[in-house]
Backbone as a chain_set.jsonl record, in Angstrom:
{"seq": "MSCIFCKIINGEVKSDAVYRDDKVVAIRDINPKAPVHILILPLEHIPSLKEATADHMPLFGHMVNVANDLAKSEGIAESGYRLVINSGPDAGQDIHHLHLHLLGGRKLGWRT", "coords": {"N": [[2.322, -0.877, -2.754], [3.541, -0.08, 0.446], [4.98, -1.642, 2.168], [7.947, -2.619, 3.64], [8.982, -5.218, 3.79], [7.592, -6.502, 1.742], [8.69, -5.137, -0.393], [11.327, -6.027, -0.194], [10.928, -8.771, -0.682], [10.023, -8.605, -3.317], [12.302, -7.762, -4.573], [12.854, -5.073, -4.744], [14.155, -3.747, -2.754], [17.338, -4.149, -1.407], [18.684, -6.961, 0.384], [20.177, -9.136, 2.819], [19.852, -12.007, 1.901], [19.356, -15.366, 2.901], [17.986, -17.605, 2.301], [15.469, -18.854, 0.093], [12.334, -19.821, -1.179], [9.34, -21.085, -2.753], [7.485, -20.161, -0.947], [8.529, -18.674, 1.211], [10.968, -16.189, 2.212], [14.171, -15.814, 3.642], [16.014, -13.603, 5.582], [18.905, -11.847, 6.831], [18.677, -10.016, 9.815], [18.804, -6.484, 9.927], [19.32, -5.142, 12.221], [20.532, -6.807, 14.373], [19.715, -8.797, 17.24], [21.056, -10.82, 18.363], [23.913, -12.989, 17.782], [23.193, -14.681, 15.64], [20.557, -13.737, 13.782], [17.891, -14.069, 12.072], [15.302, -13.323, 9.819], [12.302, -14.77, 8.865], [10.267, -14.534, 6.251], [6.987, -14.731, 5.069], [6.016, -15.043, 1.654], [3.5, -14.226, 0.999], [1.574, -11.432, 1.867], [0.78, -11.005, 5.064], [-0.553, -9.161, 7.518], [-0.331, -9.435, 10.419], [-0.362, -11.783, 13.206], [-3.014, -11.762, 14.042], [-4.495, -11.604, 11.737], [-4.134, -14.024, 10.593], [-5.294, -17.207, 9.439], [-6.878, -20.457, 9.653], [-6.189, -21.552, 7.242], [-3.601, -20.712, 6.883], [-2.001, -22.325, 8.426], [-0.416, -24.515, 7.306], [1.595, -22.959, 6.1], [2.792, -21.742, 8.348], [3.876, -23.999, 9.587], [5.724, -24.665, 7.615], [7.407, -22.429, 7.791], [8.548, -22.837, 10.323], [9.916, -25.24, 9.834], [11.797, -24.309, 7.947], [13.18, -22.536, 9.606], [14.29, -24.38, 11.434], [16.027, -25.784, 9.704], [17.719, -23.668, 8.94], [18.822, -23.044, 11.437], [20.392, -25.305, 11.824], [22.205, -25.021, 9.645], [23.427, -22.649, 10.359], [24.797, -23.377, 12.563], [23.706, -23.42, 15.142], [21.864, -25.191, 16.069], [22.299, -27.273, 17.932], [23.185, -26.013, 20.285], [21.092, -24.354, 20.89], [18.238, -22.262, 20.187], [15.962, -19.544, 19.524], [12.615, -18.997, 18.508], [10.519, -16.447, 17.391], [7.479, -14.691, 17.082], [6.269, -11.571, 16.81], [3.325, -9.803, 17.553], [1.486, -7.093, 16.928], [1.662, -3.704, 18.293], [2.293, -3.518, 21.095], [3.702, -5.81, 21.49], [5.977, -5.374, 20.15], [5.977, -5.398, 17.379], [7.101, -3.923, 14.584], [7.032, -3.795, 11.841], [4.461, -4.302, 9.638], [4.052, -6.945, 8.507], [3.761, -10.165, 8.816], [6.282, -12.096, 10.383], [8.874, -14.395, 11.223], [11.228, -14.589, 13.753], [14.443, -15.899, 13.984], [16.657, -16.587, 16.418], [19.863, -16.822, 17.891], [23.08, -18.219, 18.851], [24.3, -17.362, 21.122], [23.931, -17.422, 24.706], [20.651, -16.814, 25.47], [18.814, -14.346, 27.135], [15.864, -13.403, 29.013], [14.972, -11.032, 27.823], [15.916, -10.185, 24.693]], "CA": [[2.333, -1.192, -1.34], [4.711, 0.518, 1.066], [5.568, -2.589, 3.126], [9.365, -2.839, 3.356], [9.224, -6.641, 3.546], [7.093, -6.798, 0.389], [9.697, -4.605, -1.312], [12.457, -6.966, -0.148], [10.475, -9.985, -1.364], [9.92, -8.304, -4.751], [13.6, -7.362, -5.099], [12.95, -3.619, -4.857], [15.081, -3.324, -1.708], [18.36, -5.186, -1.192], [18.755, -7.583, 1.701], [21.135, -10.236, 2.931], [19.013, -13.202, 1.872], [20.051, -16.628, 3.16], [17.137, -18.703, 1.836], [14.244, -18.465, -0.604], [11.612, -20.849, -1.919], [8.08, -20.576, -3.301], [6.6, -19.734, 0.144], [9.177, -17.762, 2.154], [12.352, -15.733, 2.037], [14.828, -15.59, 4.934], [17.042, -12.561, 5.477], [19.553, -11.46, 8.082], [18.132, -8.78, 10.378], [19.776, -5.384, 9.833], [19.57, -4.694, 13.589], [20.469, -8.092, 15.076], [19.657, -8.86, 18.706], [21.88, -11.972, 18.719], [24.854, -13.255, 16.699], [22.374, -15.149, 14.521], [19.215, -13.141, 13.826], [17.35, -14.214, 10.722], [13.859, -13.134, 9.698], [11.678, -15.628, 7.861], [9.119, -13.765, 5.769], [6.152, -15.374, 4.059], [5.857, -14.235, 0.442], [2.159, -13.65, 1.104], [1.494, -10.352, 2.853], [-0.135, -11.201, 6.187], [-0.11, -8.065, 8.393], [0.073, -9.904, 11.743], [-0.997, -13.044, 13.589], [-4.472, -11.633, 14.173], [-5.093, -11.803, 10.409], [-3.875, -15.401, 10.158], [-6.442, -18.105, 9.486], [-6.53, -21.878, 9.623], [-5.561, -21.821, 5.94], [-2.183, -20.363, 6.978], [-1.27, -23.265, 9.282], [0.69, -25.171, 6.588], [2.657, -21.97, 5.919], [3.509, -21.609, 9.621], [4.691, -25.207, 9.729], [6.854, -24.534, 6.689], [8.311, -21.43, 8.349], [9.291, -23.479, 11.415], [10.865, -26.173, 9.211], [12.883, -23.504, 7.385], [13.959, -22.059, 10.752], [15.087, -25.51, 11.931], [17.111, -26.02, 8.739], [18.668, -22.562, 9.047], [19.54, -23.209, 12.7], [21.442, -26.301, 11.569], [23.236, -24.482, 8.75], [24.113, -21.563, 11.064], [25.562, -23.965, 13.644], [23.124, -23.134, 16.464], [20.809, -26.158, 16.366], [22.605, -28.065, 19.12], [23.308, -25.164, 21.48], [19.767, -23.799, 21.156], [17.804, -21.059, 19.483], [14.626, -19.063, 19.845], [11.747, -18.552, 17.422], [9.612, -15.439, 17.934], [6.606, -13.901, 16.219], [5.658, -10.45, 17.522], [2.049, -9.436, 16.942], [0.945, -5.851, 17.462], [2.637, -2.734, 18.796], [2.747, -3.8, 22.458], [4.629, -6.95, 21.417], [7.185, -4.936, 19.456], [5.9, -5.552, 15.921], [7.335, -2.64, 13.935], [6.698, -3.924, 10.421], [3.177, -4.999, 9.562], [4.138, -8.106, 7.614], [4.106, -11.247, 9.726], [7.598, -12.68, 10.165], [9.398, -15.234, 12.294], [12.617, -14.317, 14.102], [15.311, -16.985, 14.434], [17.71, -15.961, 17.215], [20.75, -17.755, 18.57], [24.508, -17.946, 18.774], [24.758, -17.057, 22.468], [22.891, -17.674, 25.694], [19.635, -15.765, 25.362], [18.068, -14.043, 28.344], [14.439, -13.163, 28.832], [14.851, -9.965, 26.823], [17.062, -10.252, 23.794]], "C": [[3.632, -0.666, -0.738], [5.395, -0.406, 2.071], [7.018, -2.892, 2.733], [9.653, -4.313, 3.08], [8.703, -7.06, 2.176], [8.095, -6.293, -0.654], [10.935, -5.496, -1.343], [12.111, -8.224, -0.926], [10.463, -9.785, -2.871], [11.232, -7.842, -5.369], [13.771, -5.868, -5.279], [13.923, -3.025, -3.845], [16.054, -4.476, -1.475], [18.307, -5.694, 0.237], [19.834, -8.656, 1.665], [20.322, -11.52, 3.045], [19.864, -14.45, 2.078], [19.251, -17.824, 2.666], [15.929, -18.119, 1.111], [13.653, -19.698, -1.258], [10.289, -20.247, -2.395], [7.104, -20.085, -2.229], [7.194, -18.656, 1.041], [10.515, -17.266, 1.616], [12.9, -15.492, 3.437], [15.98, -14.62, 4.724], [17.677, -12.327, 6.842], [18.973, -10.116, 8.526], [19.198, -7.686, 10.314], [20.106, -4.798, 11.202], [19.533, -5.921, 14.501], [20.504, -7.953, 16.592], [20.457, -10.042, 19.244], [22.846, -12.21, 17.567], [24.185, -13.832, 15.442], [20.989, -14.559, 14.719], [18.706, -13.089, 12.391], [15.842, -14.042, 10.783], [13.344, -14.03, 8.579], [10.351, -14.984, 7.498], [8.279, -14.599, 4.818], [6.043, -14.46, 2.843], [4.491, -13.565, 0.425], [2.17, -12.57, 2.174], [0.375, -10.665, 3.843], [0.292, -10.156, 7.212], [0.367, -8.502, 9.78], [-0.644, -11.211, 12.05], [-2.513, -12.931, 13.666], [-5.19, -11.771, 12.83], [-4.883, -13.215, 9.871], [-5.135, -16.243, 10.334], [-5.948, -19.547, 9.514], [-5.859, -22.245, 8.304], [-4.061, -21.524, 5.953], [-1.359, -21.375, 7.78], [-0.174, -24.037, 8.532], [1.876, -24.225, 6.351], [3.463, -21.812, 7.203], [4.385, -22.828, 9.881], [5.917, -25.15, 8.837], [7.876, -23.536, 7.232], [9.155, -22.02, 9.474], [10.304, -24.478, 10.85], [12.051, -25.431, 8.613], [13.776, -22.999, 8.517], [14.838, -23.174, 11.307], [16.27, -25.797, 11.011], [18.165, -24.922, 8.815], [19.467, -22.638, 10.347], [20.665, -24.23, 12.54], [22.563, -25.703, 10.729], [24.026, -23.339, 9.393], [24.916, -22.073, 12.264], [25.01, -23.714, 15.035], [22.072, -24.164, 16.881], [21.067, -26.908, 17.671], [22.66, -27.212, 20.389], [21.972, -24.52, 21.859], [19.507, -22.499, 20.425], [16.376, -20.738, 19.871], [13.909, -18.68, 18.557], [10.702, -17.626, 18.026], [8.777, -14.856, 16.804], [5.997, -12.822, 17.108], [4.372, -10.077, 16.796], [1.483, -8.204, 17.636], [1.999, -4.975, 18.104], [3.143, -3.029, 20.206], [3.714, -4.972, 22.506], [5.92, -6.572, 20.699], [7.156, -5.138, 17.954], [5.994, -4.174, 15.28], [6.926, -2.646, 12.473], [5.47, -4.804, 10.313], [3.142, -5.983, 8.4], [4.621, -9.221, 8.522], [5.472, -11.819, 9.373], [8.036, -13.414, 11.418], [10.859, -14.885, 12.503], [13.278, -15.622, 14.53], [16.495, -16.327, 15.122], [18.558, -17.026, 17.884], [22.199, -17.331, 18.446], [25.12, -17.501, 20.074], [23.628, -17.416, 23.415], [21.92, -16.499, 25.658], [18.924, -15.582, 26.698], [16.606, -13.845, 28.021], [14.205, -12.089, 27.776], [16.116, -9.965, 25.975], [17.139, -9.005, 22.948]], "O": [[4.697, -0.791, -1.342], [6.315, 0.028, 2.763], [7.281, -3.365, 1.628], [10.482, -4.628, 2.226], [9.32, -7.896, 1.516], [8.319, -6.944, -1.674], [11.528, -5.698, -2.403], [12.908, -8.694, -1.738], [10.845, -10.681, -3.623], [11.279, -7.556, -6.566], [14.737, -5.431, -5.904], [14.452, -1.933, -4.05], [15.647, -5.632, -1.36], [17.942, -4.973, 1.166], [20.331, -9.025, 0.601], [20.127, -12.051, 4.138], [20.948, -14.579, 1.509], [19.772, -18.939, 2.616], [15.432, -17.048, 1.457], [14.373, -20.522, -1.822], [10.144, -19.025, -2.432], [6.007, -19.638, -2.562], [6.466, -17.819, 1.574], [11.101, -17.845, 0.701], [12.18, -15.022, 4.317], [16.804, -14.785, 3.825], [17.061, -12.579, 7.878], [18.801, -9.201, 7.721], [20.365, -7.937, 10.615], [21.065, -4.038, 11.333], [18.616, -6.067, 15.309], [21.216, -7.116, 17.147], [20.525, -10.242, 20.457], [22.63, -11.688, 16.473], [24.572, -13.504, 14.32], [20.323, -14.848, 15.713], [19.043, -12.194, 11.616], [15.185, -14.554, 11.69], [13.893, -14.039, 7.478], [9.435, -14.898, 8.317], [8.811, -15.129, 3.843], [5.983, -13.239, 2.987], [4.342, -12.463, -0.103], [2.713, -12.77, 3.26], [-0.809, -10.601, 3.512], [1.401, -10.248, 7.737], [1.373, -7.988, 10.268], [-1.443, -11.69, 11.245], [-3.222, -13.898, 13.385], [-6.393, -12.031, 12.806], [-5.401, -13.559, 8.809], [-5.93, -16.022, 11.247], [-4.75, -19.812, 9.41], [-5.04, -23.163, 8.265], [-3.327, -22.041, 5.11], [-0.131, -21.281, 7.804], [0.916, -24.202, 9.08], [3.03, -24.653, 6.398], [4.692, -21.754, 7.155], [5.517, -22.692, 10.348], [7.013, -25.535, 9.245], [9.08, -23.774, 7.142], [10.348, -21.734, 9.568], [11.432, -24.553, 11.337], [13.191, -25.873, 8.753], [15.001, -23.031, 8.397], [16.006, -22.942, 11.618], [17.384, -26.027, 11.481], [19.363, -25.201, 8.763], [20.659, -22.331, 10.36], [21.763, -24.037, 13.062], [23.738, -25.858, 11.06], [25.169, -23.087, 9.013], [25.629, -21.305, 12.909], [25.753, -23.783, 16.014], [21.454, -24.021, 17.937], [20.133, -27.15, 18.435], [22.222, -27.653, 21.451], [21.753, -24.181, 23.022], [20.424, -21.747, 20.094], [15.675, -21.555, 20.468], [14.506, -18.117, 17.639], [10.075, -17.954, 19.033], [9.282, -14.565, 15.721], [5.282, -13.136, 18.06], [4.336, -10.041, 15.566], [1.054, -8.267, 18.788], [3.095, -5.437, 18.422], [4.322, -2.807, 20.486], [4.469, -5.111, 23.468], [6.856, -7.37, 20.647], [8.199, -5.059, 17.305], [5.084, -3.356, 15.411], [6.521, -1.618, 11.93], [5.443, -5.918, 10.836], [2.343, -5.876, 7.469], [5.776, -9.218, 8.95], [5.786, -12.005, 8.197], [7.616, -13.089, 12.529], [11.644, -14.881, 11.555], [12.73, -16.362, 15.346], [17.254, -15.592, 14.49], [18.034, -18.02, 18.386], [22.505, -16.228, 17.993], [26.329, -17.28, 20.144], [22.505, -17.683, 22.986], [22.317, -15.342, 25.799], [18.485, -16.553, 27.314], [16.163, -14.087, 26.899], [13.326, -12.235, 26.927], [17.225, -9.772, 26.473], [18.043, -8.874, 22.123]]}, "num_chains": 1, "name": "protein.A"}
């Protein structure tokens, strides 16, 4: 598989990982749009939201819980943060492996 996130998950490509468990890995974005920009990647390859099913709902809840914990550990929980999932090319999804962006560390405008 040529998915860069799958290669990161499998240890074939180095990343700045900040968290890992049996469901997700969280890495710092290499092109951050905010002082804190962490990507939360499910270990399961799901190309985008349109391929997600009801069976994935517990995984999405887990991803949000991980994001909340990371926001606390990064010191942005109180000031505020944004969670984003882009789905499809018009939304800006460049990598076809569903992932959650955690953004914060400054006041975020409409376009970050």
